N, C-alpha and C positions, 0 to 999 in steps of 0.2 A: 504493500499502501506506501500510496506517497506521501510526503510529508505534509499535514495538513493544519490548521488551527481552527476554532472556531472565534468570531469578534459578534462582542455586543455590548451597542452603547446602554450604557447604565449613567440615566441624567447626564453631565457633563465628561463620564468617566470612560473608554472605553475597553472594558473585559476579554481577556486573547486567554482561550482553554488550550492545551495543546492535545488535540485530535486521539494521539498515543494514548496518553493518561486519561481519557474520559473510555474509551475501548477498556481501558487497563481495567477501570474505577467498577465497570456494568459486566464485565465477564460472565459472574453469576447471577445476573439480575435474573428477574424471571420476565421470557420473552412473549409479546400478545400480539394478538392482533389488530391493527386502530385502521379506522376508514381515511383513504386518503383525502374526503372531503375536512376531515379536521385539519389536517396540515397547514395553516396558513400560511406558510410562505409563497404556497405554489399561488395567490397574489399579492404578492411583493417582490421588490426589484432584489430579490435575495444577495444575487452573485456580483451586481452594479448597483449602488445603493446612492453613490457618491458621482457616476459616469455613463456615457451611453457605451456600450461596449461596439466592437469593433465585429465586421463581419469574423474575423478569423478569431475573435475573444468565443464570439457564437459556436465557430468550428471546434473549437476546442474542449466547448461543453460538450458539445453534441457528440465527441469521439469520447468522453469518459462516461456520457452517460450509456450509450454504449457497449463499454467495457464492465459497467457497475456488477456487482456480484451481490445477489440475495443471499447468500448463504451469512451476512453479516445484517444485523438489525439495526435499525435507524437507533440514535438515539433522542431523547428527548429529556428537557430540564424535566424539573418541578412544573413548572407551566406549561409542559405539553408544546413548549417551542422546541422547534428543531436544533440540535446540535452538531449533528452531523448524519448525512445522509443523504442530503439533496439530489446527487446522482439518481440514486437508487430510486428516490422518490419521481425522478422525471420520468425512469425509464419505466417503473412500475405504472405510472400515469400513460403513456406511450404505448405500451402493451395492453394496455382498458382493463387493469387491475382495479378492483374496489379498494381492498386491503393491501397493508406493508406488516412485516413483522418491525415489532420496535422495541424498547428497553425503557425506562424512564425512571430519572431521578425523585427520588420523595425528597429528600434536599439536595440541591444542588454545591457542588464541590466549590472548592476557592478556587478563583480563575488563576492561571499558571504567570500573569502578565498582567499590568492593568499599563493602561499608555503607550506602550512600548511602539515604534513605527513596524511596519510591518514589514520593512524593508530591511530590521535589526532583526529580527526571528530567522530562525535555520531552518533553510529548506534545503535537507539533502537527497539525495535521488536514489 
């Protein structure tokens, strides 16, 4: 899996979670099926909240959607917001699925970083 981070604005701060840590934390959580219609991020500018994507950006996400692996459940925060798995959600939607496997935090873990510039995070290949 490629290195990823989950970003969330909390008031004036940007909280950042290392997705590898989220996966490790949820490894033994109970997996449940949730309706795709419950995933609010499908109606939001999830990947491009502050910019307009280029065609190349969209094509890159299309490739990631095609490669998405349903073996891994998506990860939701305690409020039901997506923390990991948007490419799997996109693939499920394209395939006409009504539900997707998910795990959900009861109490959100502490962010790994707060207000760190995205370009200062480590992205290994």
